[in-house]
C-alpha positions in Angstrom: 86.0 122.4 139.1 84.3 124.7 141.7 81.5 125.3 139.2 80.9 121.6 138.9 80.8 121.1 142.7 78.5 124.1 143.1 76.1 122.7 140.5 76.0 119.3 142.2 75.3 120.9 145.6 72.4 122.9 144.3 70.4 120.1 142.7 67.9 118.1 144.7 67.9 114.3 145.3 65.1 113.9 142.7 67.1 115.9 140.1 70.2 113.8 140.9 68.2 110.6 140.2 66.9 112.1 136.9 70.5 113.0 135.9 71.7 109.5 136.8 68.9 107.9 134.7 69.8 110.2 131.8 73.5 109.4 132.0 72.6 105.6 132.1 70.5 105.9 129.0 73.1 107.9 127.2 75.7 105.3 128.2 73.5 102.5 126.8 73.1 104.2 123.5 76.8 105.0 123.2 77.7 101.4 124.1 75.2 100.0 121.5 76.6 102.4 118.8 80.2 101.4 119.6 79.3 97.7 119.5 77.6 98.1 116.2 80.5 100.1 114.7 83.2 97.8 116.1 85.5 96.6 113.5 84.4 99.2 110.9 86.0 102.4 109.6 83.4 104.5 111.5 84.5 103.2 114.9 87.4 105.6 115.5 85.4 108.5 113.9 82.5 107.8 116.3 84.8 107.9 119.3 86.3 111.2 118.2 82.9 112.7 117.5 81.5 111.7 121.0 84.6 113.1 122.7 84.2 116.4 120.9 80.5 116.6 121.8 81.1 115.8 125.4 83.8 118.6 125.7 81.6 121.0 123.8 78.6 120.3 126.1 80.7 120.8 129.2 82.0 124.1 127.9 78.5 125.3 127.0 76.9 124.4 130.4 79.7 125.3 132.7 81.3 128.3 131.0 78.9 129.9 128.6 75.8 129.9 130.9 77.9 130.7 133.9 79.1 134.0 132.4 76.0 134.7 130.3 77.7 134.4 126.9 74.5 134.3 124.9 76.1 134.9 121.5 78.5 132.1 121.9 75.6 129.8 123.0 73.6 130.7 119.9 76.7 130.1 117.7 77.2 126.7 119.3 73.6 125.7 118.7 73.8 126.5 115.0 77.2 124.7 114.8 75.7 121.7 116.5 72.9 121.4 113.8 75.5 121.6 111.1 77.6 119.0 112.9 74.6 116.6 112.9 74.3 116.9 109.2 78.0 116.2 108.8 77.7 113.2 111.0 74.8 111.8 109.0 76.9 112.1 105.8 80.0 110.7 107.5 78.2 107.7 108.9 76.1 107.0 105.8 77.4 103.4 105.2 76.9 102.5 108.9 73.3 104.0 109.0 72.5 102.2 105.8 73.7 98.9 107.3 71.7 99.5 110.4 68.5 100.1 108.4 69.2 96.9 106.4 69.5 94.9 109.6 66.2 96.4 110.8 64.5 95.4 107.6 65.9 91.9 107.8 65.0 91.5 111.5 68.1 89.4 112.2 69.2 90.7 115.5 69.4 87.2 117.0 72.3 85.0 116.3 71.9 81.6 114.6 70.7 78.7 116.7 73.2 76.1 118.1 71.8 73.5 115.7 72.5 75.8 112.7 76.0 76.6 113.9 76.7 72.9 114.5 75.6 72.1 110.9 77.8 74.9 109.7 80.8 73.4 111.4 80.3 70.1 109.6 79.9 71.9 106.3 83.1 73.8 106.9 85.0 70.6 107.8 83.6 68.8 104.8 84.6 71.6 102.5 88.2 72.1 103.7 88.8 68.3 103.8 87.8 68.0 100.1 89.8 71.2 99.2 92.8 69.7 100.9 92.4 66.4 99.1 92.5 68.3 95.7 95.2 70.7 96.9 93.0 73.7 96.3 94.2 76.7 98.3 91.7 78.3 100.6 91.5 80.6 103.6 88.3 80.7 105.8 87.8 83.3 108.5 85.3 82.6 111.2 84.3 85.7 113.0 83.6 85.6 116.8 83.1 88.5 119.2 85.4 91.1 117.6 83.9 92.6 114.4 85.7 92.3 111.1 83.7 94.9 109.2 86.9 96.8 108.2 88.1 93.7 106.3 84.6 92.6 105.0 84.3 96.0 103.3 87.3 95.2 101.1 85.6 92.1 99.6 82.5 91.1 97.7 79.3 90.8 99.8 77.8 87.3 99.6 75.4 86.7 102.5 74.7 83.1 101.7 74.1 80.0 103.9 77.3 78.0 104.7 77.5 74.9 102.5 80.4 72.8 101.4 79.3 73.0 97.8 79.3 76.8 97.9 82.7 77.0 99.6 84.3 74.6 97.0 82.7 76.7 94.2 84.1 79.9 95.6 87.7 78.5 95.9 87.7 76.7 92.6 90.7 78.0 90.6 89.7 80.4 87.9 86.5 81.7 89.5 86.1 85.4 90.2 86.1 85.0 94.0 88.6 82.2 94.5 91.5 84.6 95.5 91.9 85.8 99.1 89.6 84.8 102.0 85.9 84.3 102.8 84.4 85.5 106.1 81.8 83.5 108.0 79.4 85.0 110.6 77.3 82.4 112.4 75.8 80.2 109.6 76.3 82.8 106.8 79.1 83.4 104.4 79.0 87.2 104.5 81.8 88.1 102.1 84.4 86.6 99.7 87.6 87.8 98.1 88.4 89.6 101.4 91.8 91.1 101.8 93.5 90.4 105.1 96.5 92.1 106.7 99.7 90.0 106.4 101.9 89.2 109.4 105.2 91.1 109.4 107.5 88.1 109.3 107.5 85.5 106.5 108.6 82.7 108.8 106.9 80.9 111.8 108.8 78.6 114.1 111.5 78.3 111.5 109.2 77.5 108.6 108.7 79.6 105.5 105.1 80.9 105.2 103.0 81.6 102.2 100.7 84.6 101.9 97.6 82.7 103.1 99.3 81.6 106.3 100.7 85.1 106.9 97.2 86.5 106.4 95.8 84.0 108.9 98.3 85.0 111.5 97.8 88.7 110.8 94.1 88.8 111.2 94.1 86.5 114.3 96.7 88.7 116.0 94.3 91.7 116.0 91.0 89.8 116.6 89.6 86.7 118.2 88.7 85.1 114.9 89.5 81.5 114.0 91.1 81.0 110.6 91.4 77.8 108.5 94.1 77.6 105.8 94.4 75.0 103.1 97.8 74.9 101.5 97.7 74.9 97.7 101.1 73.2 97.5 100.6 70.3 100.0 96.9 70.3 100.8 97.8 70.5 104.5 95.1 72.1 106.7 96.3 74.6 109.2 94.4 76.5 112.0 95.3 80.0 113.2 94.1 81.4 116.5 95.4 84.3 118.7 98.3 84.9 116.3 99.5 81.3 116.5 99.4 78.7 113.7 98.7 75.0 114.1 99.9 73.1 111.1 98.5 69.8 109.8 95.5 69.5 112.0 93.3 66.4 111.8 89.6 66.4 111.3 89.0 65.6 114.9 91.2 68.5 116.1 89.4 70.8 113.6 86.0 69.8 114.8 87.0 70.3 118.5 88.4 73.8 117.9 85.5 74.9 115.7 82.9 73.6 118.2 84.6 75.6 120.9 84.4 78.7 118.7 80.7 78.0 118.2 80.1 77.8 121.9 81.8 81.2 122.4 79.7 82.7 119.7 76.4 81.3 120.9 74.6 83.6 123.3 74.3 82.4 126.9 70.5 82.4 126.8 70.5 80.0 123.8 73.1 77.8 125.5 70.9 77.5 128.6 67.9 76.8 126.4 69.8 74.1 124.6 70.9 72.6 128.0 67.3 72.5 129.2 66.2 70.7 126.0 68.9 68.1 126.5 67.9 67.5 130.2 64.2 67.2 129.2 65.1 64.7 126.5 67.2 62.6 128.9 64.3 62.6 131.4 61.9 61.5 128.7 64.2 58.7 127.7 64.5 57.5 131.2 60.7 57.6 131.7 60.1 55.5 128.5 62.8 53.0 129.3 61.1 49.9 130.8 62.3 48.7 134.2 64.6 45.7 134.2 63.3 42.5 135.6 64.6 41.5 139.0 66.7 38.4 139.3 65.3 35.6 141.2 
């Protein structure tokens, strides 16, 4: 502790500002990496690696250099290079996914118009699936990543349409079992395995595997899950570990629209509000004035 205080007292104001900027940049990079890895298997590994590197750097700077342990410093530098190679191998799936995103140039989320269209496609699909008593479970990702579950399924990366969703859940197809995951206006994966809730009852009612899976995934994330019962055709909605049974089309549209608003970036929401205001002003300008009564 005394070594840290002595180091801080010896550096100038300019050096302190440089250190502050460096720490800020490192923090931004680490935050971006954690956000990118959130919900994947590499998240916990990354946190552990960062913790080890921070402790090792502190030991190197405050102990090794303080006592002139040059051999230990040389050993640490060689070990750091080997550690970088191990990290590159350990994070190979995440690095590959980042490069794919760079190539696709899809860093911005879907527009509100596309998300609204996706909501209507989802409602149309689950309504028709319920009418034919075709079992289905649809997971709509929001802020918390679901990469850990997506990796268990089959990657799709297709536009959300009612026809595609009905085809996926049609009995006998290769992908009809388990769940599909939707991000924005894209179906990213099908046949996704979800964690089941511990209890097989909810509010005194017996639950099937689809309803237990919906409660399980929403208990550990902010996702919204739609379940279509294969036995009754009833549509249920799961959020925050709770299950709402027999939801109407209007209720489903209201909940999904709220989820879309939470997913849409604030900048796009403001842009959409400005467009609406401009359209209202244009309508008022075009509207002819009413004739005065005599």
